[in-house]
N, C-alpha and C positions, 0 to 999 in steps of 0.2 A: 408828311409825317407817317411814321410806321404805326401800324396797328399793334396794340399791346398783345403779347402772346399770353395764352392761358397756360399756366403751369399746373401740372397734375402730379400728385404724390401717390403713394400706395394707400389703399383704402384702410380705414380703421380696423376692419375685421381681419384683414391679412396681417396687419401690424400686431394685433392681439395674438393671433395664432403663432406668429414667429416668436414673440416674447414668451409665450407659454411653453413652446417647444424648447427654447433655449434654457428656460428655468428648470424644466423636467430633466434635461440632459445634465445640467450642473448638479441637480439634486441626486441623480443616480451616481454620478462620479464621486460625489462627497460620501454617499452611503458606502460604496465599495472601499474608498480610502479609509473611512472610519472603522469598517469591519476589520481591516488589516491592522490598524492601530490598536483596536481593542484586543485582538488576539495576541499582540506583542506584550501589552501591559498586563493582561490577565495571566499569561504564561501557562495556559493549559494546553499542553502539546503531548500527543501520544507519539512516541518514537522508539522503536525497537531497533537494535543493532545486532546483526549476526556477527559476533566476535570471531567465531571460528566454525568452519564446516570442512570436515575431512572424512575420507573413507579408507578403511584398512581391510585387506583381505582376511577372511576368516577360515576356519578349518573345514567348513562345508563347501568351500569353493565360491562363496559369495562375498559380500562386503558388509562390514559393520560401519554404519554411518553415524557420525556424532555431530550434533549441532549445538553450539554454545551461543546463547542469546542473552542480551542485557538490555534493560530499560534505560535509555539515555534521555527520555522525555521528562515531563514534569507531573504526569498523572499516572496512577496505577492502571495497568491493563492486564489482559490475560491472552494466552495463545489458545485458540479453540480448535484449530485444524492445521494439518500439514498437507501440502499438495506436492506431488511429484509430476513434473511435466504437465501441470495444469489439472491433474486428477487427484481427488482426495485419496489419502493412503488407504482408506477402507475400501475403495473401489478398484485398487490395483489387483493384478492377477498373479499370485494369490494376495489377499489383503495383507497389508503391513500394519503391525501394531507398534506404535512408538512406546518408549519407556522414558518417562512416565506417559501414560496414555492421555495426551491432551485432547484427543477427540472425544473421550468419554467424560473427563473432568478437566475443564480449562485450568491451566496453571497460572496463578497470579504472579505478576512481576511488579515490584514496587520501584519507583524512581530511585536510581542510584543504589538499588539493592544488589544482592548477590546474583550472579548470572545463573541462568537455568540451563542445564545440560540435558538434551534429549537424544536418545539413541534409537536406532532401528536397523533392521537387517534387510538387505536386498539379496535375493537369491540369484545365482548365475542362471541366465536364461529366462527368468521371470520377466514380466513386463508391466509397464505402467505408462499410460498416455501414448500408446503405440510404439514405445521404445523398449527393445529387449535389453536387459542388463547384461552387458559383456564388458570385458576390459577395454578401456580406451573410449567408452561412450560417455558423452556429456549429458548430465541430467540437471534439471532445474528443481531446486528444493525451495518451496515458498511457504512461509509461515503466515497464518491468518490470525488476526487479533479480534478480540471481542468488540473493539471499536470499529471494525470493518476495514482496516487497512491490511495491506499485504506487503510482505518483506521477502523478496526473492534473492536467491544466490545460486550461482552455477558451479557445478563440481564435475570433474572428470574422474571416472572410476579407474583406479590403478590396474 
């Protein structure tokens, strides 16, 4: 006769730890999934769209840059700063003042409302973010919203 073998399973403590770990992992996955679902159903989204960005030569040998932006999201927001090559326009050399001056008074944009047109002048040979403004140079214009989002667009100076 063969002796009966003793069978061993995992201890109750290890089994409990495994069950708790699996439960926590599932709870985290459900939480992330629900966050996405809630965002879709509440529909509160900040989204600006740069409709147009262009530069035209001016009489002083520089460029007049025009940015047209529209709110395509579902909540109102404002533009509170403009960056050129990652540097705020007030820190460029010399400082650039947009019209309207969104750096002093943030400009409100309502969802589906009229687009906002912002203009500013870049002088030939001036610089911002380590880039001298000359014909053929590409610059990045980035709008910053009061919601903390950034909307970049690249332009090449004619």
